[in-house]
C-alpha positions as a Markdown table, in Angstrom:
| # | Residue | x | y | z |
|---|---|---|---|---|
| 1 | Met | 0.0 | 0.0 | 0.0 |
| 2 | Leu | 1.2 | 3.5 | -0.8 |
| 3 | Asp | 1.2 | 6.1 | 1.9 |
| 4 | Ala | 0.5 | 9.5 | 0.3 |
| 5 | Ser | 1.7 | 11.3 | 3.5 |
| 6 | Lys | 5.3 | 10.1 | 2.9 |
| 7 | Pro | 7.4 | 12.1 | 0.4 |
| 8 | His | 8.7 | 9.1 | -1.6 |
| 9 | Asp | 5.3 | 7.3 | -1.5 |
| 10 | Lys | 3.6 | 10.6 | -2.4 |
| 11 | Ser | 5.6 | 11.0 | -5.6 |
| 12 | Leu | 4.8 | 7.4 | -6.6 |
| 13 | Phe | 1.2 | 8.0 | -5.7 |
| 14 | Leu | 1.0 | 11.1 | -7.9 |
| 15 | Glu | 2.8 | 9.3 | -10.7 |
| 16 | Lys | 0.3 | 6.4 | -10.6 |
| 17 | Glu | -2.6 | 8.9 | -10.7 |
| 18 | Ile | -1.1 | 10.7 | -13.7 |
| 19 | Asp | -0.5 | 7.4 | -15.5 |
| 20 | Ser | -4.1 | 6.3 | -14.9 |
| 21 | Ser | -5.5 | 9.6 | -16.0 |
| 22 | Phe | -3.3 | 9.4 | -19.2 |
| 23 | Val | -4.6 | 5.9 | -19.9 |
| 24 | Ala | -8.2 | 7.0 | -19.5 |
| 25 | Arg | -7.7 | 10.0 | -21.8 |
| 26 | Lys | -5.9 | 7.7 | -24.3 |
| 27 | Arg | -8.8 | 5.2 | -24.3 |
| 28 | Leu | -11.2 | 8.1 | -24.8 |
| 29 | Phe | -9.2 | 9.4 | -27.7 |
| 30 | Ile | -9.0 | 6.0 | -29.3 |
| 31 | Gly | -12.7 | 5.5 | -28.8 |
| 32 | Leu | -13.6 | 8.9 | -30.3 |
| 33 | Ile | -11.2 | 8.5 | -33.3 |
| 34 | Thr | -12.4 | 5.0 | -34.0 |
| 35 | Gly | -16.1 | 6.1 | -33.9 |
| 36 | Thr | -15.4 | 9.1 | -36.1 |
| 37 | Ser | -13.5 | 6.9 | -38.6 |
| 38 | Ile | -16.3 | 4.4 | -38.8 |
| 39 | Leu | -18.9 | 7.2 | -39.4 |
| 40 | Ile | -16.7 | 8.8 | -42.1 |
| 41 | Cys | -16.2 | 5.4 | -43.8 |
| 42 | Ile | -19.9 | 4.6 | -43.7 |
| 43 | Ser | -20.6 | 8.0 | -45.2 |
| 44 | Leu | -18.1 | 7.5 | -48.0 |
| 45 | Val | -19.5 | 4.0 | -48.7 |
| 46 | Leu | -23.0 | 5.5 | -49.0 |
| 47 | Leu | -21.7 | 8.3 | -51.3 |
| 48 | Trp | -20.2 | 5.5 | -53.5 |
| 49 | Ile | -23.2 | 3.2 | -53.4 |
| 50 | Ile | -25.9 | 5.7 | -54.2 |
| 51 | Pro | -24.5 | 6.8 | -57.6 |
| 52 | Tyr | -23.4 | 3.2 | -58.4 |
| 53 | Val | -26.7 | 1.5 | -57.5 |
| 54 | Gly | -28.9 | 4.4 | -58.7 |
| 55 | Leu | -31.6 | 6.2 | -56.7 |
| 56 | Lys | -34.4 | 4.5 | -58.7 |
| 57 | Asn | -33.0 | 1.1 | -57.8 |
| 58 | Ile | -33.2 | 2.0 | -54.1 |
| 59 | His | -36.8 | 3.2 | -54.5 |
| 60 | Pro | -38.9 | 4.6 | -57.4 |
| 61 | Leu | -39.6 | 7.7 | -55.3 |
| 62 | Ala | -36.1 | 8.3 | -54.1 |
| 63 | Pro | -35.1 | 10.7 | -56.9 |
| 64 | Trp | -38.2 | 12.8 | -56.3 |
| 65 | Ile | -37.6 | 12.8 | -52.5 |
| 66 | Leu | -34.0 | 14.0 | -53.0 |
| 67 | Gly | -35.2 | 16.5 | -55.5 |
| 68 | Phe | -37.7 | 18.0 | -53.1 |
| 69 | Leu | -35.1 | 18.1 | -50.4 |
| 70 | Val | -32.7 | 20.0 | -52.6 |
| 71 | Leu | -35.4 | 22.3 | -53.9 |
| 72 | Gly | -36.5 | 23.0 | -50.3 |
| 73 | Leu | -32.9 | 23.9 | -49.4 |
| 74 | Ile | -32.6 | 26.2 | -52.4 |
| 75 | Val | -35.9 | 28.0 | -51.6 |
| 76 | Phe | -34.9 | 28.3 | -47.9 |
| 77 | Ile | -31.5 | 29.8 | -48.8 |
| 78 | Ala | -33.0 | 32.1 | -51.4 |
| 79 | Trp | -35.7 | 33.3 | -49.0 |
| 80 | Ala | -33.2 | 33.9 | -46.2 |
| 81 | Ser | -30.8 | 35.9 | -48.6 |
| 82 | Leu | -33.7 | 37.9 | -50.0 |
| 83 | Gly | -35.1 | 38.6 | -46.6 |
| 84 | Leu | -31.7 | 39.8 | -45.4 |
| 85 | Ile | -31.3 | 42.1 | -48.4 |
| 86 | Ile | -34.8 | 43.6 | -48.1 |
| 87 | Asn | -34.5 | 44.1 | -44.3 |
| 88 | Ile | -31.1 | 45.9 | -44.9 |
| 89 | Leu | -32.3 | 48.0 | -47.8 |
| 90 | Leu | -35.7 | 49.1 | -46.3 |
| 91 | Gly | -34.6 | 49.1 | -42.6 |
| 92 | Lys | -37.9 | 47.5 | -41.7 |
| 93 | Asn | -38.8 | 44.2 | -40.1 |
| 94 | Ile | -40.2 | 42.6 | -43.2 |
| 95 | Phe | -39.0 | 39.0 | -43.0 |
| 96 | Phe | -38.6 | 38.2 | -39.3 |
| 97 | Ser | -35.3 | 40.1 | -38.8 |
| 98 | Gln | -34.5 | 38.3 | -35.5 |
| 99 | Lys | -34.6 | 34.9 | -37.2 |
| 100 | Leu | -32.6 | 36.2 | -40.1 |
| 101 | Arg | -30.1 | 37.7 | -37.7 |
| 102 | Gly | -29.7 | 34.2 | -36.2 |
| 103 | Leu | -29.2 | 32.8 | -39.7 |
| 104 | Ser | -26.6 | 35.4 | -40.6 |
| 105 | Ile | -24.8 | 34.7 | -37.3 |
| 106 | Lys | -24.9 | 30.9 | -37.3 |
| 107 | Phe | -25.0 | 30.1 | -41.0 |
| 108 | Phe | -23.9 | 32.9 | -43.3 |
| 109 | Leu | -20.9 | 34.3 | -41.3 |
| 110 | Pro | -18.9 | 31.0 | -41.5 |
| 111 | Leu | -19.7 | 30.6 | -45.2 |
| 112 | Met | -18.9 | 34.3 | -45.9 |
| 113 | Thr | -15.5 | 33.9 | -44.2 |
| 114 | Leu | -14.8 | 30.7 | -46.2 |
| 115 | Leu | -15.8 | 32.4 | -49.5 |
| 116 | Gly | -13.8 | 35.5 | -48.6 |
| 117 | Arg | -10.7 | 33.3 | -48.0 |
| 118 | Leu | -11.2 | 31.7 | -51.4 |
| 119 | Leu | -11.5 | 35.0 | -53.1 |
| 120 | Gly | -8.6 | 36.6 | -51.2 |
| 121 | Ile | -10.8 | 39.0 | -49.2 |
| 122 | Pro | -9.3 | 39.6 | -45.7 |
| 123 | Lys | -11.2 | 38.3 | -42.7 |
| 124 | Gln | -11.3 | 41.8 | -41.2 |
| 125 | Lys | -13.3 | 43.1 | -44.1 |
| 126 | Val | -15.7 | 40.1 | -44.0 |
| 127 | Arg | -16.3 | 40.6 | -40.3 |
| 128 | Ala | -16.8 | 44.3 | -40.6 |
| 129 | Ser | -19.4 | 43.6 | -43.3 |
| 130 | Phe | -21.1 | 41.1 | -41.0 |
| 131 | Ile | -21.1 | 43.6 | -38.1 |
| 132 | Lys | -22.7 | 46.2 | -40.3 |
| 133 | Val | -25.5 | 43.8 | -41.5 |
| 134 | Asn | -26.0 | 42.7 | -37.9 |
| 135 | Asn | -26.5 | 46.3 | -36.8 |
| 136 | Glu | -29.0 | 46.8 | -39.6 |
| 137 | Leu | -31.0 | 43.8 | -38.6 |
| 138 | Val | -31.0 | 44.9 | -34.9 |
| 139 | Ser | -32.2 | 48.3 | -36.0 |
| 140 | Ala | -34.9 | 46.8 | -38.2 |
| 141 | Glu | -36.6 | 45.4 | -35.1 |
| 142 | His | -37.3 | 48.9 | -33.9 |
| 143 | Lys | -37.2 | 48.0 | -30.2 |
| 144 | Gln | -36.3 | 50.2 | -27.3 |
| 145 | Tyr | -35.2 | 48.8 | -23.9 |
| 146 | Ala | -35.4 | 49.9 | -20.3 |
| 147 | Ser | -32.1 | 51.4 | -19.1 |
| 148 | Asn | -31.5 | 48.7 | -16.6 |
| 149 | Asp | -31.8 | 46.1 | -19.3 |
| 150 | Val | -29.0 | 47.7 | -21.4 |
| 151 | Leu | -25.3 | 46.8 | -21.0 |
| 152 | Met | -22.4 | 48.8 | -22.5 |
| 153 | Leu | -19.6 | 46.3 | -22.9 |
| 154 | Met | -16.2 | 47.9 | -23.5 |
| 155 | Pro | -12.7 | 46.5 | -24.3 |
| 156 | His | -9.9 | 47.1 | -21.8 |
| 157 | Cys | -7.7 | 48.6 | -24.5 |
| 158 | Leu | -9.9 | 51.8 | -24.3 |
| 159 | Gln | -8.2 | 52.5 | -21.0 |
| 160 | Ser | -5.0 | 54.6 | -21.3 |
| 161 | Ser | -1.9 | 52.3 | -21.2 |
| 162 | Ser | -0.2 | 54.7 | -18.8 |
| 163 | Cys | -3.1 | 54.4 | -16.3 |
| 164 | Lys | -2.1 | 52.6 | -13.1 |
| 165 | Ile | -5.7 | 52.0 | -11.9 |
| 166 | Arg | -7.3 | 48.6 | -12.6 |
| 167 | Leu | -10.8 | 49.1 | -14.0 |
| 168 | Thr | -11.6 | 45.5 | -15.0 |
| 169 | Tyr | -13.4 | 44.6 | -11.8 |
| 170 | Asp | -14.8 | 48.0 | -11.0 |
| 171 | Ile | -15.0 | 50.6 | -13.7 |
| 172 | Phe | -16.0 | 53.2 | -11.1 |
| 173 | Asn | -12.5 | 53.3 | -9.8 |
| 174 | Cys | -11.8 | 55.6 | -12.8 |
| 175 | Lys | -10.5 | 59.0 | -11.7 |
| 176 | Arg | -12.0 | 60.6 | -14.9 |
| 177 | Cys | -8.8 | 62.4 | -15.8 |
| 178 | Gly | -9.9 | 62.6 | -19.5 |
| 179 | Lys | -6.9 | 60.8 | -20.9 |
| 180 | Cys | -9.0 | 58.1 | -22.4 |
| 181 | Pro | -12.7 | 57.6 | -23.4 |
| 182 | Ile | -13.6 | 55.8 | -20.1 |
| 183 | Ala | -14.6 | 59.1 | -18.4 |
| 184 | Gly | -17.0 | 60.0 | -21.2 |
| 185 | Leu | -18.5 | 56.5 | -21.2 |
| 186 | Leu | -19.1 | 56.7 | -17.5 |
| 187 | Asp | -20.9 | 60.0 | -18.0 |
| 188 | Leu | -23.1 | 58.4 | -20.6 |
| 189 | Ser | -23.7 | 55.4 | -18.4 |
| 190 | Glu | -24.9 | 57.7 | -15.6 |
| 191 | Lys | -26.9 | 60.0 | -17.9 |
| 192 | Tyr | -28.9 | 57.1 | -19.4 |
| 193 | Gly | -28.9 | 54.8 | -16.4 |
| 194 | Val | -27.4 | 51.8 | -18.2 |
| 195 | Lys | -24.8 | 49.3 | -17.0 |
| 196 | Leu | -21.2 | 49.7 | -18.1 |
| 197 | Ala | -18.4 | 47.1 | -17.9 |
| 198 | Ile | -14.9 | 46.4 | -19.2 |
| 199 | Ala | -13.8 | 43.0 | -20.5 |
| 200 | Thr | -10.3 | 41.8 | -21.0 |
| 201 | Gly | -11.3 | 39.0 | -23.3 |
| 202 | Gly | -14.0 | 36.8 | -24.6 |
| 203 | Thr | -14.3 | 34.6 | -21.4 |
| 204 | Ile | -14.6 | 37.7 | -19.1 |
| 205 | Ala | -17.1 | 39.2 | -21.6 |
| 206 | Arg | -19.3 | 36.1 | -21.5 |
| 207 | Arg | -19.2 | 36.1 | -17.7 |
| 208 | Ile | -20.2 | 39.7 | -17.5 |
| 209 | Val | -23.2 | 39.1 | -19.8 |
| 210 | Val | -24.3 | 36.1 | -17.7 |
| 211 | Gln | -24.1 | 38.1 | -14.5 |
| 212 | Ala | -25.7 | 41.3 | -15.9 |
| 213 | Arg | -28.4 | 39.4 | -17.9 |
| 214 | Pro | -29.0 | 42.3 | -20.3 |
| 215 | Lys | -31.7 | 42.3 | -23.0 |
| 216 | Phe | -29.6 | 44.6 | -25.2 |
| 217 | Ile | -25.9 | 45.1 | -25.5 |
| 218 | Ile | -23.9 | 48.0 | -27.0 |
| 219 | Ala | -20.4 | 46.5 | -27.6 |
| 220 | Val | -17.2 | 48.3 | -28.7 |
| 221 | Ala | -14.3 | 46.2 | -30.0 |
| 222 | Cys | -12.3 | 45.3 | -33.0 |
| 223 | Glu | -13.8 | 43.3 | -35.9 |
| 224 | Arg | -12.7 | 39.9 | -34.6 |
| 225 | Asp | -13.9 | 40.4 | -31.0 |
| 226 | Leu | -17.2 | 42.0 | -32.1 |
| 227 | Ala | -18.0 | 39.2 | -34.6 |
| 228 | Ser | -17.2 | 36.4 | -32.1 |
| 229 | Gly | -19.1 | 38.3 | -29.3 |
| 230 | Ile | -22.2 | 38.7 | -31.4 |
| 231 | Gln | -22.1 | 35.0 | -32.1 |
| 232 | Asp | -21.5 | 34.1 | -28.4 |
| 233 | Thr | -24.4 | 36.2 | -27.1 |
| 234 | Tyr | -27.1 | 35.3 | -29.6 |
| 235 | Pro | -30.1 | 35.6 | -29.3 |
| 236 | Ile | -29.4 | 38.8 | -27.2 |
| 237 | Pro | -29.3 | 41.7 | -29.7 |
| 238 | Val | -25.9 | 43.3 | -29.9 |
| 239 | Tyr | -25.2 | 46.6 | -31.6 |
| 240 | Gly | -21.5 | 46.7 | -32.5 |
| 241 | Ile | -19.3 | 49.7 | -32.7 |
| 242 | Leu | -15.8 | 49.4 | -34.1 |
| 243 | Asn | -13.1 | 51.0 | -32.0 |
| 244 | Leu | -10.5 | 53.4 | -33.5 |
| 245 | Arg | -6.9 | 52.2 | -33.4 |
| 246 | Pro | -4.5 | 55.2 | -33.9 |
| 247 | Ser | -1.7 | 53.4 | -31.9 |
| 248 | Gly | -2.4 | 50.0 | -33.4 |
| 249 | Pro | -4.5 | 47.1 | -32.1 |
| 250 | Cys | -5.1 | 46.5 | -28.4 |
| 251 | Ile | -3.5 | 49.6 | -27.1 |
| 252 | Asp | -4.9 | 53.1 | -26.4 |
| 253 | Thr | -7.9 | 52.6 | -28.7 |
| 254 | Leu | -10.7 | 55.1 | -29.0 |
| 255 | Val | -14.4 | 55.2 | -29.6 |
| 256 | Leu | -16.6 | 58.1 | -30.8 |
| 257 | Leu | -18.7 | 59.0 | -27.9 |
| 258 | Asp | -21.2 | 60.7 | -30.2 |
| 259 | His | -21.7 | 57.4 | -31.9 |
| 260 | Val | -22.3 | 55.7 | -28.6 |
| 261 | Gln | -24.8 | 58.4 | -27.5 |
| 262 | Trp | -26.6 | 58.1 | -30.8 |
| 263 | Val | -27.1 | 54.3 | -30.2 |
| 264 | Leu | -28.3 | 55.0 | -26.6 |
| 265 | Asn | -30.8 | 57.6 | -27.9 |
| 266 | Lys | -32.0 | 55.1 | -30.5 |
| 267 | Phe | -32.4 | 52.0 | -28.3 |
| 268 | Val | -32.9 | 53.2 | -24.7 |
| 269 | Leu | -36.4 | 54.1 | -23.6 |
| 270 | Pro | -36.7 | 57.8 | -22.8 |
| 271 | Leu | -37.5 | 58.8 | -19.2 |
| 272 | Ser | -41.1 | 59.7 | -20.1 |
| 273 | Lys | -41.8 | 56.1 | -21.2 |
| 274 | Arg | -40.0 | 54.1 | -18.5 |
């Protein structure tokens, strides 16, 4: 018997635990890769059998069933694309903009990124385009929210790099010296009565959203973080504002406070209606 309280036995005990953990993970990996390989092989066999045997030989109605499925997918994709374009052009909720927003987030963005890569279009441009479309769809819903249901989520790079105060956990520690946009954002937060938070990354941002439980988010970030944030927080509507990067990415970035205020005026219920 190993005694974990003795130094020598303790090291052997830990080594044995590590070995057993490694074996368990190895077995899991082998099981997963075996299962995946079997499924892929079955799919490849089916892809070979269907053209070889012929759909009619499987069942007389098989070609029609496949045809209707393909036609249904074509109609669905055409409807979704047309609905997106009409909503964007007219700025009105014509074709269920919330559902279309979900389609653009979950379906079109990955395909847009892939197509952009094939055409040599930078990811940054594709993401910026997606953010713009998302904002148009959010605006098309023509909804306003109570101030306590609105969260302004800001990146930590808006804070001056020379500032010694840590604002991640409590943004109200800010001394409002005016060297960065945080002071102006705090003023807007207090003026409209909305929540304001700073995130250092995607994990912290998701935690803030879970804790704040907003119904609407105004987010400031770069193209990559905004696109991923919009995806992560769906179905919560997010209006994205791209930050300005005069010193490069992730350091001393800026945001137009007038733009933020315009979004607040558009989506936050006025005092008379609260």
